[in-house]
gemmi code that builds the backbone of each chain (N, CA, C; Angstrom):
import gemmi

chains = {
    "A": [
        ("ASP", (80.113, 106.488, -43.661), (80.081, 107.777, -42.973), (81.357, 108.542, -43.314)),
        ("THR", (81.186, 109.717, -43.892), (82.345, 110.500, -44.324), (82.377, 111.856, -43.635)),
        ("GLU", (81.792, 111.920, -42.450), (81.672, 113.210, -41.775), (82.429, 113.256, -40.449)),
        ("VAL", (82.752, 114.504, -40.089), (83.219, 114.816, -38.752), (82.102, 115.618, -38.087)),
        ("THR", (81.608, 115.135, -36.972), (80.462, 115.754, -36.307), (80.920, 116.473, -35.047)),
        ("GLN", (80.542, 117.750, -34.946), (80.912, 118.536, -33.778), (79.667, 118.989, -33.027)),
        ("THR", (79.730, 118.916, -31.708), (78.657, 119.424, -30.856), (79.248, 120.154, -29.660)),
        ("PRO", (78.593, 121.214, -29.163), (77.409, 121.841, -29.761), (77.798, 122.746, -30.927)),
        ("LYS", (76.851, 123.195, -31.691), (77.133, 124.132, -32.780), (77.427, 125.527, -32.234)),
        ("HIS", (76.741, 125.877, -31.163), (76.947, 127.172, -30.535), (77.056, 126.968, -29.025)),
        ("LEU", (77.926, 127.752, -28.391), (78.085, 127.672, -26.949), (78.396, 129.066, -26.414)),
        ("VAL", (77.624, 129.468, -25.396), (77.881, 130.732, -24.710), (78.213, 130.382, -23.267)),
        ("MET", (79.315, 130.883, -22.776), (79.707, 130.563, -21.411), (80.342, 131.761, -20.724)),
        ("GLY", (80.203, 131.776, -19.406), (80.860, 132.792, -18.616), (82.283, 132.386, -18.300)),
        ("MET", (83.037, 133.317, -17.787), (84.463, 133.070, -17.549), (84.703, 132.067, -16.422)),
        ("THR", (83.687, 131.790, -15.605), (83.890, 130.837, -14.512), (83.318, 129.455, -14.826)),
        ("ASN", (82.687, 129.342, -15.988), (82.054, 128.064, -16.352), (83.076, 127.011, -16.762)),
        ("LYS", (82.614, 125.739, -16.682), (83.330, 124.622, -17.290), (82.414, 123.983, -18.315)),
        ("LYS", (82.910, 123.870, -19.532), (82.135, 123.253, -20.613), (83.066, 122.395, -21.467)),
        ("SER", (82.462, 121.634, -22.367), (83.264, 120.799, -23.265), (82.719, 120.858, -24.680)),
        ("LEU", (83.623, 120.790, -25.628), (83.286, 120.609, -27.041), (83.584, 119.161, -27.408)),
        ("LYS", (82.725, 118.621, -28.280), (82.867, 117.220, -28.636), (83.007, 117.070, -30.142)),
        ("CYS", (83.804, 116.093, -30.548), (84.038, 115.820, -31.963), (84.027, 114.313, -32.168)),
        ("GLU", (83.382, 113.867, -33.233), (83.274, 112.430, -33.481), (83.417, 112.138, -34.968)),
        ("GLN", (84.142, 111.066, -35.284), (84.251, 110.611, -36.679), (84.279, 109.087, -36.694)),
        ("HIS", (83.701, 108.517, -37.749), (83.653, 107.061, -37.882), (84.215, 106.650, -39.227)),
        ("MET", (85.271, 107.355, -39.639), (85.918, 107.047, -40.913), (87.157, 106.186, -40.723)),
        ("GLY", (87.451, 105.817, -39.479), (88.655, 105.033, -39.220), (89.918, 105.866, -39.216)),
        ("HIS", (89.751, 107.204, -39.156), (90.914, 108.084, -39.114), (91.611, 107.966, -37.768)),
        ("ARG", (92.954, 107.978, -37.808), (93.709, 107.823, -36.567), (94.380, 109.121, -36.127)),
        ("ALA", (94.186, 110.181, -36.865), (94.693, 111.500, -36.478), (93.512, 112.441, -36.344)),
        ("MET", (93.480, 113.168, -35.221), (92.401, 114.124, -34.995), (93.009, 115.418, -34.488)),
        ("TYR", (92.374, 116.534, -34.878), (92.956, 117.861, -34.681), (91.923, 118.815, -34.093)),
        ("TRP", (92.404, 119.748, -33.287), (91.606, 120.918, -32.899), (92.270, 122.160, -33.485)),
        ("TYR", (91.431, 122.985, -34.150), (91.860, 124.269, -34.670), (90.998, 125.358, -34.058)),
        ("LYS", (91.582, 126.548, -33.936), (90.851, 127.743, -33.512), (90.858, 128.726, -34.674)),
        ("GLN", (89.702, 129.315, -34.953), (89.632, 130.271, -36.049), (88.917, 131.543, -35.619)),
        ("LYS", (89.618, 132.663, -35.725), (89.021, 133.968, -35.491), (88.481, 134.494, -36.831)),
        ("ALA", (87.613, 135.497, -36.716), (86.947, 136.024, -37.908), (87.954, 136.510, -38.953)),
        ("LYS", (87.755, 136.092, -40.171), (88.547, 136.502, -41.333), (90.011, 136.122, -41.222)),
        ("LYS", (90.286, 135.093, -40.424), (91.643, 134.570, -40.297), (91.642, 133.084, -40.643)),
        ("PRO", (92.791, 132.541, -41.049), (92.838, 131.089, -41.298), (92.814, 130.317, -39.991)),
        ("PRO", (92.493, 129.039, -40.037), (92.518, 128.220, -38.819), (93.929, 128.126, -38.238)),
        ("GLU", (93.997, 128.128, -36.915), (95.271, 127.975, -36.214), (95.258, 126.638, -35.469)),
        ("LEU", (96.291, 125.851, -35.670), (96.351, 124.547, -35.027), (96.536, 124.698, -33.525)),
        ("MET", (95.743, 123.899, -32.763), (95.883, 123.881, -31.311), (96.511, 122.559, -30.849)),
        ("PHE", (95.869, 121.458, -31.205), (96.307, 120.135, -30.749), (96.170, 119.117, -31.884)),
        ("VAL", (97.052, 118.088, -31.809), (96.938, 116.944, -32.701), (97.049, 115.676, -31.877)),
        ("TYR", (96.115, 114.755, -32.106), (96.189, 113.418, -31.531), (96.457, 112.424, -32.653)),
        ("SER", (97.424, 111.552, -32.412), (97.726, 110.486, -33.354), (97.638, 109.163, -32.606)),
        ("TYR", (96.784, 108.278, -33.075), (96.549, 107.006, -32.384), (96.274, 107.237, -30.895)),
        ("GLU", (95.383, 108.184, -30.638), (94.881, 108.521, -29.297), (95.934, 109.105, -28.372)),
        ("LYS", (97.096, 109.430, -28.906), (98.122, 110.062, -28.081), (98.356, 111.497, -28.546)),
        ("LEU", (98.518, 112.395, -27.588), (98.757, 113.793, -27.924), (100.123, 113.927, -28.582)),
        ("SER", (100.124, 114.382, -29.821), (101.364, 114.520, -30.575), (101.829, 115.963, -30.664)),
        ("ILE", (100.878, 116.874, -30.732), (101.205, 118.285, -30.883), (100.367, 119.107, -29.916)),
        ("ASN", (101.007, 120.003, -29.195), (100.327, 121.019, -28.395), (101.020, 122.324, -28.752)),
        ("GLU", (100.306, 123.155, -29.500), (100.929, 124.388, -30.005), (100.914, 125.491, -28.950)),
        ("SER", (101.485, 125.182, -27.789), (101.600, 126.181, -26.700), (100.254, 126.791, -26.344)),
        ("VAL", (99.257, 125.943, -26.259), (97.910, 126.405, -25.949), (97.775, 126.567, -24.427)),
        ("PRO", (97.117, 127.643, -23.959), (96.943, 127.838, -22.499), (96.234, 126.657, -21.858)),
        ("SER", (96.554, 126.413, -20.598), (96.034, 125.232, -19.906), (94.534, 125.307, -19.647)),
        ("ARG", (93.912, 126.452, -19.880), (92.454, 126.535, -19.729), (91.740, 125.751, -20.830)),
        ("PHE", (92.505, 125.322, -21.850), (92.017, 124.396, -22.878), (92.654, 123.034, -22.601)),
        ("SER", (91.829, 122.014, -22.428), (92.353, 120.691, -22.102), (91.768, 119.665, -23.075)),
        ("PRO", (92.586, 119.101, -23.960), (92.060, 118.122, -24.904), (92.032, 116.729, -24.298)),
        ("GLU", (91.180, 115.903, -24.880), (91.078, 114.508, -24.437), (90.658, 113.663, -25.621)),
        ("CYS", (91.274, 112.501, -25.757), (90.918, 111.583, -26.840), (90.582, 110.230, -26.226)),
        ("PRO", (89.321, 110.004, -25.835), (88.953, 108.771, -25.124), (89.104, 107.511, -25.966)),
        ("ASN", (88.884, 107.633, -27.281), (89.092, 106.509, -28.186), (89.346, 107.041, -29.588)),
        ("SER", (89.514, 106.149, -30.526), (89.941, 106.570, -31.868), (88.879, 107.363, -32.618)),
        ("SER", (87.636, 107.361, -32.122), (86.557, 108.062, -32.826), (86.164, 109.377, -32.174)),
        ("LEU", (86.624, 109.613, -30.962), (86.144, 110.758, -30.188), (87.284, 111.692, -29.798)),
        ("LEU", (86.975, 112.969, -29.853), (87.934, 113.986, -29.408), (87.147, 115.045, -28.657)),
        ("ASN", (87.593, 115.360, -27.455), (86.932, 116.391, -26.658), (87.879, 117.560, -26.418)),
        ("LEU", (87.287, 118.717, -26.178), (88.074, 119.879, -25.758), (87.372, 120.463, -24.541)),
        ("HIS", (88.016, 120.317, -23.371), (87.436, 120.803, -22.120), (87.863, 122.249, -21.899)),
        ("LEU", (86.894, 123.063, -21.511), (87.094, 124.505, -21.408), (86.855, 124.950, -19.976)),
        ("HIS", (87.756, 125.723, -19.419), (87.600, 126.175, -18.034), (88.285, 127.520, -17.860)),
        ("ALA", (87.566, 128.450, -17.209), (88.126, 129.772, -16.901), (88.605, 130.485, -18.157)),
        ("LEU", (87.764, 130.446, -19.190), (88.152, 131.091, -20.448), (88.042, 132.608, -20.356)),
        ("GLN", (88.667, 133.268, -21.302), (88.662, 134.716, -21.412), (87.826, 135.137, -22.617)),
        ("PRO", (87.324, 136.364, -22.617), (86.539, 136.813, -23.780), (87.299, 136.678, -25.099)),
        ("GLU", (88.608, 136.827, -25.075), (89.381, 136.722, -26.319), (89.451, 135.292, -26.853)),
        ("ASP", (88.967, 134.329, -26.064), (88.911, 132.943, -26.533), (87.682, 132.689, -27.407)),
        ("SER", (86.813, 133.679, -27.495), (85.647, 133.553, -28.368), (86.118, 133.358, -29.804)),
        ("ALA", (85.632, 132.307, -30.438), (86.106, 131.963, -31.784), (85.296, 130.773, -32.294)),
        ("LEU", (85.591, 130.382, -33.524), (85.051, 129.140, -34.086), (86.086, 128.046, -33.840)),
        ("TYR", (85.677, 126.972, -33.182), (86.587, 125.875, -32.899), (86.259, 124.731, -33.856)),
        ("LEU", (87.272, 124.352, -34.605), (87.103, 123.358, -35.658), (87.840, 122.080, -35.308)),
        ("CYS", (87.158, 120.978, -35.496), (87.772, 119.670, -35.361), (88.022, 119.125, -36.757)),
        ("ALA", (89.106, 118.401, -36.918), (89.417, 117.780, -38.204), (90.012, 116.405, -37.963)),
        ("SER", (89.991, 115.594, -38.992), (90.626, 114.282, -38.895), (91.285, 113.934, -40.217)),
        ("SER", (92.252, 113.032, -40.155), (92.876, 112.493, -41.362), (93.248, 111.045, -41.093)),
        ("LEU", (93.475, 110.312, -42.148), (93.723, 108.877, -42.012), (94.862, 108.612, -41.033)),
        ("VAL", (95.950, 109.301, -41.254), (97.083, 109.232, -40.334), (97.665, 110.628, -40.205)),
        ("PHE", (98.494, 110.823, -39.221), (99.164, 112.100, -39.008), (100.367, 112.191, -39.933)),
        ("LEU", (100.517, 113.356, -40.557), (101.648, 113.620, -41.453), (101.666, 112.703, -42.672)),
        ("GLY", (100.514, 112.198, -43.032), (100.428, 111.355, -44.213), (99.877, 112.129, -45.391)),
        ("ALA", (99.981, 111.514, -46.571), (99.505, 112.158, -47.800), (98.004, 111.933, -47.941)),
        ("ASN", (97.231, 112.519, -47.053), (95.798, 112.246, -47.061), (94.991, 113.507, -46.790)),
        ("VAL", (93.728, 113.419, -47.107), (92.819, 114.555, -47.015), (92.535, 114.897, -45.555)),
        ("LEU", (92.481, 116.199, -45.286), (92.084, 116.693, -43.978), (90.598, 116.992, -44.046)),
        ("THR", (89.810, 116.327, -43.200), (88.360, 116.480, -43.204), (87.930, 117.250, -41.964)),
        ("PHE", (87.176, 118.338, -42.184), (86.764, 119.203, -41.087), (85.311, 118.977, -40.705)),
        ("GLY", (85.015, 119.252, -39.433), (83.646, 119.356, -38.984), (83.110, 120.757, -39.250)),
        ("ALA", (81.836, 120.962, -38.911), (81.181, 122.250, -39.171), (81.575, 123.316, -38.157)),
        ("GLY", (82.202, 122.905, -37.058), (82.674, 123.869, -36.087), (81.723, 124.095, -34.924)),
        ("SER", (82.281, 124.571, -33.828), (81.513, 125.000, -32.649), (81.827, 126.469, -32.409)),
        ("ARG", (80.776, 127.303, -32.484), (80.968, 128.740, -32.278), (80.906, 129.018, -30.790)),
        ("LEU", (82.016, 129.476, -30.219), (82.109, 129.730, -28.783), (82.114, 131.227, -28.508)),
        ("THR", (81.270, 131.642, -27.582), (81.245, 133.029, -27.115), (81.476, 133.021, -25.617)),
        ("VAL", (82.495, 133.746, -25.172), (82.817, 133.842, -23.753), (82.439, 135.241, -23.267)),
        ("LEU", (81.552, 135.283, -22.283), (81.072, 136.582, -21.795), (81.886, 137.065, -20.602)),
    ],
    "B": [
        ("LYS", (110.726, 127.915, -42.079), (109.329, 127.756, -41.736), (108.465, 128.088, -42.946)),
        ("GLN", (107.525, 127.217, -43.241), (106.656, 127.409, -44.403), (105.754, 128.619, -44.215)),
        ("GLU", (105.646, 129.431, -45.248), (104.713, 130.553, -45.261), (103.862, 130.446, -46.515)),
        ("VAL", (102.561, 130.670, -46.335), (101.624, 130.536, -47.439), (100.874, 131.849, -47.614)),
        ("THR", (100.832, 132.329, -48.831), (100.087, 133.558, -49.130), (99.087, 133.281, -50.234)),
        ("GLN", (98.030, 134.085, -50.263), (97.013, 133.931, -51.297), (96.662, 135.294, -51.878)),
        ("ILE", (96.584, 135.312, -53.184), (96.238, 136.531, -53.912), (95.144, 136.206, -54.921)),
        ("PRO", (94.087, 137.068, -55.045), (93.885, 138.273, -54.245), (93.269, 137.945, -52.883)),
        ("ALA", (93.226, 138.922, -51.999), (92.588, 138.732, -50.700), (91.081, 138.671, -50.846)),
        ("ALA", (90.557, 139.427, -51.808), (89.117, 139.440, -52.065), (88.892, 139.656, -53.552)),
        ("LEU", (87.781, 139.118, -54.030), (87.492, 139.164, -55.460), (85.981, 139.201, -55.642)),
        ("SER", (85.524, 140.114, -56.486), (84.098, 140.222, -56.787), (83.933, 140.174, -58.294)),
        ("VAL", (83.156, 139.218, -58.788), (83.013, 139.028, -60.230), (81.546, 138.817, -60.576)),
        ("PRO", (81.163, 139.139, -61.817), (79.797, 138.829, -62.251), (79.668, 137.343, -62.560)),
        ("GLU", (78.482, 136.843, -62.432), (78.201, 135.439, -62.699), (78.635, 135.051, -64.108)),
        ("GLY", (79.183, 133.859, -64.235), (79.567, 133.348, -65.539), (81.035, 133.509, -65.872)),
        ("GLU", (81.728, 134.339, -65.120), (83.155, 134.538, -65.405), (83.988, 133.343, -64.965)),
        ("ASN", (85.086, 133.114, -65.708), (86.095, 132.161, -65.282), (87.093, 132.914, -64.420)),
        ("LEU", (87.544, 132.309, -63.349), (88.449, 133.039, -62.471), (89.547, 132.133, -61.928)),
        ("VAL", (90.612, 132.798, -61.478), (91.793, 132.106, -60.980), (92.160, 132.636, -59.610)),
        ("LEU", (92.318, 131.734, -58.667), (92.785, 132.083, -57.338), (94.207, 131.537, -57.189)),
        ("ASN", (95.059, 132.330, -56.540), (96.465, 131.966, -56.445), (96.901, 131.660, -55.020)),
        ("CYS", (97.780, 130.686, -54.899), (98.358, 130.296, -53.616), (99.860, 130.153, -53.816)),
        ("SER", (100.641, 130.804, -52.952), (102.102, 130.709, -53.046), (102.673, 130.217, -51.724)),
        ("PHE", (103.739, 129.431, -51.811), (104.376, 128.917, -50.601), (105.883, 129.026, -50.744)),
        ("THR", (106.551, 129.173, -49.601), (107.988, 129.487, -49.626), (108.879, 128.244, -49.654)),
        ("ASP", (108.427, 127.152, -49.079), (109.221, 125.933, -49.011), (108.625, 124.913, -49.980)),
        ("SER", (109.356, 124.595, -51.027), (108.810, 123.748, -52.097), (108.832, 122.256, -51.755)),
        ("ALA", (109.422, 121.885, -50.616), (109.487, 120.468, -50.232), (108.178, 120.044, -49.578)),
        ("ILE", (107.111, 120.075, -50.369), (105.793, 119.798, -49.808), (105.395, 118.347, -50.067)),
        ("TYR", (104.510, 117.861, -49.229), (103.953, 116.525, -49.356), (102.713, 116.575, -50.255)),
        ("ASN", (101.842, 117.535, -49.910), (100.670, 117.766, -50.735), (100.116, 119.157, -50.464)),
        ("LEU", (99.142, 119.544, -51.272), (98.475, 120.828, -51.116), (96.987, 120.587, -51.264)),
        ("GLN", (96.222, 121.223, -50.401), (94.780, 120.994, -50.408), (94.064, 122.339, -50.508)),
        ("TRP", (93.031, 122.387, -51.330), (92.172, 123.561, -51.444), (90.869, 123.291, -50.694)),
        ("PHE", (90.453, 124.321, -49.919), (89.228, 124.234, -49.146), (88.308, 125.398, -49.507)),
        ("ARG", (87.039, 125.178, -49.232), (86.040, 126.242, -49.314), (85.432, 126.398, -47.933)),
        ("GLN", (85.182, 127.665, -47.525), (84.543, 127.917, -46.238), (83.457, 128.955, -46.409)),
        ("ASP", (82.228, 128.580, -46.065), (81.117, 129.522, -46.031), (81.141, 130.235, -44.680)),
        ("PRO", (80.595, 131.457, -44.617), (80.685, 132.246, -43.374), (80.192, 131.485, -42.150)),
        ("GLY", (81.020, 131.438, -41.124), (80.648, 130.802, -39.868), (80.576, 129.291, -39.905)),
        ("LYS", (81.041, 128.693, -41.002), (80.948, 127.239, -41.157), (82.334, 126.605, -41.153)),
        ("GLY", (82.338, 125.258, -41.197), (83.594, 124.541, -41.285), (84.162, 124.587, -42.691)),
        ("LEU", (85.321, 123.928, -42.863), (85.979, 123.908, -44.156), (85.588, 122.653, -44.926)),
        ("THR", (85.322, 122.841, -46.199), (84.989, 121.723, -47.079), (86.149, 121.501, -48.035)),
        ("SER", (86.668, 120.277, -48.072), (87.777, 119.982, -48.969), (87.294, 119.962, -50.418)),
        ("LEU", (88.022, 120.669, -51.282), (87.682, 120.720, -52.700), (88.580, 119.797, -53.518)),
        ("LEU", (89.876, 119.970, -53.350), (90.834, 119.200, -54.150), (92.105, 118.989, -53.338)),
        ("LEU", (92.702, 117.825, -53.518), (94.000, 117.516, -52.914), (94.967, 117.190, -54.043)),
        ("ILE", (96.114, 117.851, -54.055), (97.136, 117.557, -55.060), (98.363, 117.015, -54.344)),
        ("GLN", (98.773, 115.814, -54.728), (99.990, 115.246, -54.179), (101.190, 115.928, -54.825)),
        ("SER", (102.329, 115.851, -54.167), (103.524, 116.547, -54.652), (103.959, 116.057, -56.033)),
        ("SER", (103.604, 114.823, -56.372), (104.014, 114.255, -57.663), (103.045, 114.602, -58.791)),
        ("GLN", (101.933, 115.245, -58.440), (100.917, 115.566, -59.437), (101.053, 116.999, -59.918)),
        ("ARG", (100.533, 117.265, -61.119), (100.548, 118.622, -61.656), (99.193, 119.297, -61.548)),
        ("GLU", (98.113, 118.493, -61.594), (96.796, 119.099, -61.465), (95.762, 118.064, -61.054)),
        ("GLN", (94.641, 118.608, -60.566), (93.484, 117.795, -60.199), (92.236, 118.545, -60.640)),
        ("THR", (91.226, 117.784, -61.032), (89.992, 118.393, -61.521), (88.799, 117.771, -60.815)),
        ("SER", (87.826, 118.638, -60.514), (86.558, 118.167, -59.969), (85.471, 119.106, -60.468)),
        ("GLY", (84.680, 118.615, -61.413), (83.604, 119.449, -61.964), (84.154, 120.716, -62.609)),
        ("ARG", (83.670, 121.862, -62.118), (84.125, 123.152, -62.677), (85.432, 123.642, -62.058)),
        ("LEU", (86.001, 122.873, -61.177), (87.226, 123.271, -60.487), (88.427, 122.526, -61.046)),
        ("ASN", (89.514, 123.286, -61.202), (90.776, 122.686, -61.617), (91.872, 123.323, -60.794)),
        ("ALA", (92.668, 122.496, -60.123), (93.791, 123.007, -59.344), (95.086, 122.515, -59.964)),
        ("SER", (96.043, 123.406, -60.086), (97.361, 123.043, -60.614), (98.412, 123.279, -59.549)),
        ("LEU", (99.531, 122.590, -59.704), (100.630, 122.714, -58.756), (101.946, 122.814, -59.504)),
        ("ASP", (102.717, 123.843, -59.178), (104.078, 123.994, -59.699), (104.991, 124.096, -58.486)),
        ("LYS", (105.530, 122.960, -58.080), (106.338, 122.924, -56.861), (107.584, 123.787, -56.980)),
        ("SER", (108.217, 123.759, -58.117), (109.496, 124.455, -58.275), (109.352, 125.953, -58.082)),
        ("SER", (108.194, 126.486, -58.486), (107.980, 127.925, -58.321), (107.185, 128.231, -57.064)),
        ("GLY", (106.784, 127.210, -56.340), (106.045, 127.415, -55.096), (104.669, 128.003, -55.321)),
        ("ARG", (103.947, 127.477, -56.325), (102.638, 128.056, -56.639), (101.597, 126.991, -56.922)),
        ("SER", (100.371, 127.328, -56.549), (99.215, 126.553, -56.965), (98.124, 127.527, -57.376)),
        ("THR", (97.354, 127.142, -58.371), (96.221, 127.959, -58.773), (94.954, 127.120, -58.735)),
        ("LEU", (93.868, 127.766, -58.350), (92.542, 127.152, -58.401), (91.740, 127.887, -59.461)),
        ("TYR", (91.360, 127.164, -60.489), (90.594, 127.719, -61.595), (89.135, 127.321, -61.418)),
        ("ILE", (88.252, 128.330, -61.422), (86.804, 128.076, -61.327), (86.177, 128.507, -62.645)),
        ("ALA", (85.568, 127.579, -63.334), (84.947, 127.875, -64.622), (83.481, 128.251, -64.432)),
        ("ALA", (83.040, 129.191, -65.244), (81.620, 129.580, -65.283), (81.065, 129.802, -63.881)),
        ("SER", (81.629, 130.773, -63.189), (81.295, 130.988, -61.781), (79.799, 131.241, -61.574)),
        ("GLN", (79.313, 130.814, -60.396), (77.908, 130.947, -60.015), (77.814, 131.623, -58.655)),
        ("PRO", (76.675, 132.275, -58.359), (76.530, 132.912, -57.032), (76.788, 131.935, -55.884)),
        ("GLY", (76.452, 130.657, -56.079), (76.687, 129.654, -55.047), (78.162, 129.378, -54.792)),
        ("ASP", (79.035, 129.882, -55.651), (80.481, 129.729, -55.432), (81.008, 130.754, -54.437)),
        ("SER", (80.184, 131.725, -54.063), (80.619, 132.762, -53.129), (80.991, 132.143, -51.786)),
        ("ALA", (82.214, 132.359, -51.372), (82.759, 131.758, -50.147), (84.200, 132.235, -50.011)),
        ("THR", (84.847, 131.789, -48.942), (86.287, 132.003, -48.796), (87.006, 130.722, -49.195)),
        ("TYR", (88.029, 130.864, -50.013), (88.802, 129.724, -50.498), (90.190, 129.761, -49.866)),
        ("LEU", (90.529, 128.663, -49.200), (91.829, 128.575, -48.522), (92.647, 127.438, -49.114)),
        ("CYS", (93.940, 127.687, -49.221), (94.838, 126.592, -49.569), (95.630, 126.222, -48.315)),
        ("ALA", (96.006, 124.973, -48.219), (96.794, 124.481, -47.086), (97.890, 123.575, -47.625)),
        ("VAL", (99.081, 123.767, -47.098), (100.258, 123.049, -47.582), (100.787, 122.138, -46.479)),
        ("LEU", (101.117, 120.921, -46.849), (101.682, 119.968, -45.897), (103.125, 119.684, -46.291)),
        ("ASN", (104.044, 120.013, -45.386), (105.454, 119.700, -45.601), (105.809, 118.417, -44.868)),
        ("TYR", (106.883, 117.783, -45.340), (107.355, 116.563, -44.693), (107.651, 116.843, -43.217)),
        ("GLY", (107.085, 116.025, -42.356), (107.349, 116.144, -40.929), (106.732, 117.355, -40.256)),
        ("GLN", (105.805, 118.011, -40.928), (105.179, 119.200, -40.344), (103.672, 119.108, -40.463)),
        ("ASN", (103.009, 120.131, -39.911), (101.558, 120.178, -39.995), (101.118, 121.003, -41.206)),
        ("PHE", (99.847, 120.921, -41.505), (99.276, 121.762, -42.556), (99.464, 123.239, -42.185)),
        ("VAL", (99.895, 124.036, -43.149), (99.974, 125.487, -42.984), (98.964, 126.108, -43.928)),
        ("PHE", (98.091, 126.930, -43.372), (97.017, 127.524, -44.165), (97.408, 128.897, -44.684)),
        ("GLY", (96.914, 129.207, -45.864), (96.982, 130.572, -46.356), (95.863, 131.390, -45.739)),
        ("PRO", (95.894, 132.713, -45.910), (94.885, 133.591, -45.300), (93.533, 133.538, -45.993)),
        ("GLY", (93.485, 132.973, -47.205), (92.215, 132.837, -47.902), (91.939, 133.948, -48.898)),
        ("THR", (91.092, 133.630, -49.861), (90.559, 134.606, -50.820), (89.046, 134.616, -50.668)),
        ("ARG", (88.498, 135.798, -50.378), (87.031, 135.922, -50.236), (86.435, 136.224, -51.597)),
        ("LEU", (85.646, 135.296, -52.091), (85.055, 135.407, -53.427), (83.589, 135.754, -53.327)),
        ("SER", (83.189, 136.725, -54.115), (81.779, 137.089, -54.230), (81.400, 137.046, -55.703)),
        ("VAL", (80.443, 136.206, -56.051), (79.963, 136.101, -57.426), (78.587, 136.739, -57.485)),
        ("LEU", (78.489, 137.795, -58.263), (77.254, 138.583, -58.312), (76.319, 138.065, -59.390)),
        ("PRO", (75.020, 137.948, -59.055), (74.058, 137.460, -60.056), (73.808, 138.497, -61.149)),
    ],
}
model = gemmi.Model(1)
for chain_id, residues in chains.items():
    chain = gemmi.Chain(chain_id)
    for i, (resn, *xyz) in enumerate(residues, 1):
        res = gemmi.Residue()
        res.name, res.seqid = resn, gemmi.SeqId(i, " ")
        for name, pos in zip(("N", "CA", "C"), xyz):
            atom = gemmi.Atom()
            atom.name, atom.element = name, gemmi.Element(name[0])
            atom.pos, atom.b_iso = gemmi.Position(*pos), 0.0
            res.add_atom(atom)
        chain.add_residue(res)
    model.add_chain(chain)
structure = gemmi.Structure()
structure.add_model(model)
structure.setup_entities()
């Protein structure tokens, strides 16, 4: 298995909803990432988990809450989002954090906040 | 702080042309550089990874070169096809830092 799987592919939520994005990989990668991408912009790093521990939080608002239950799973819990949070959310993984290895991305979850 | 730029921002070519996409970075102390392809609304697909000790990598019609001293990488696409139409991003990894992405080059190959 050489894929990063993200669910759901599309999500529409109101500003008072609570939802979660899910990411899964079975490549034995020990680093997992959440990126946010707005239209026609490069991905922006949000969080990095290394060996299931949060290593990087790029000053992301607390309405985004990451969770890494095990080495294969990464979740992003969403609560009280704003319309400007609408974007493509990308999960990625690599063998290790800060190593000389390929960054593998999932297909993304398109989020729309009404 | 590493900064990555890509030229051109957009490119439209007829099918069959050979083309070159450019990526420049300000801090030459890189670990590796990776080229990605992104179709509209989709995730990123890794095309080529060049380690800092390498000068180039090839995969099919794609060839990526790296000149660390000048802070440049080029992605060469031979005999372009309409299916190559996408946005191409380069990402640079510095020692002790995260990947920094360039803004991308939007390529359109016309049949």
